[in-house]
Phi, psi and omega in degrees: 000134180288145172299144180267130184224131171276137176238114176267160185064034189294342179260005183276173185291324180299313185283330184308315186283337183256354186302314178301320179293320177294320181296332178289337184255332188231158168270107191265140167247114188266135183228135173197167178278347176227172181235025176229154178277188185292342177264006179084006179279137181294142175252118188290137171082014183279133172272118181278108186221138176265104183283358171277353177289115181288350172276089187288352174296342180288340183215356184301317183295335179295334181280340186297145177081010179253150180277337183198163170237129169261113185259111177234011178298146190200132172262115184287133179277158179297134177055032178085322173071016186266343181202160177087171183244003185294333179279342176059212185291342179300322178298316179301313184292326175295317179290328174299321176298323177296322177293317177300318180297317178299320177298311181302319180295314181294320179291323176296324176300314179298313183293333182257009177062037172274124189282337186220141172240131174249112190255131177280102173265207184203155173300341179289353173295342178225035186285351176300332183284341188300312177301328179290328176290315181293335177268004179066024175269341174227137185277328182185180182235132176246159177297340182279343180289148179302130180284120178233138175218154179248021180215160185293328178299310178295321177304318181297320179294320175301320180294321174306312186294320178296319176298317181300319178295317178303313180293327181291333178286332180080359188296326181273000181229045175055038175086358178280116182267131172260109177303138193221123173241125179253120184255110176277084184294139180275251182239093183274058183216156176252013187242002189295335180270352188297323184256016177274124185283154175307132179096349181276076188290320181297315177298319179297315181300318180295314181297318179292320182292327186273348189300139167226126181284165181298313183291328176290323179294318176301313180301318182296316177298312184299314182288332176291327176283317193271341183303134185286323186228117178240020180295144178269187185294346179259007179081013179262132180283075186214132178216147170243121179240142171276134178267082185227144174285183182279055186282126180291348178258006186291149173236018170252136186274123178250012186296326181289327176294322177294319184285316189277316185244002178076028178295126179227083182299147187256341190247149176235122184302329180298327178278315183300320187249031185301326180291318178293325178298318180298320180295316184287315183289339178297337181262006183284000000 
């Protein structure tokens, strides 16, 4: 019998590309506020639920009997919300809603006796380091480094992770620990190099380093759910993993994911995008 897993944000872009792979491994219960994808196509079997509703009795029972929840639910901020001030306070409040949603999902897991939450975080939880990497002042980023961001999108992801650790300790829930995996997903797209002009080496380096292929992303989700032991060096069932393929240009450290859950990515962006690399580097 397949493990039962709730997937929130089931109609979103992150889940869209991995859904067939997840369905092959798990018995999925799909949750979203809508039941169509970004192109308006219906997604079969979706439970339409507003996870921002603080009355968790509206959806708590749906979580019961599942081994894990993959939380990818997301309230999109205006204009992306990752930089600039044009969106103003609206961006903050949208991202605050995302933090509230993450809390509701984790608390519902505790109340419904779901043992593990796998939360879709982002490499933007530590995106402050990227300019320092490009200027050669920092060599790379590890999950152990303090998470710093200069935008509300990244701040929200940092908040997810802080909440996840709190829930993993069990202190706020009478000792009930919610096992917690935070996935700092990189660039789950095959199109990031398409609009990079010849000679734009820094943009190319970033796109190649952050890439995660569909099959590597499926593997990361599956192993994050299925790993028997995710306790850290302090005995807390909490881990932060970077969602990156085996890119020879990566500057995010995936060694702990390889060690703890046996993540073995198969793809290297330098090979996958060799034709685009030739086009871009020809103008350098």
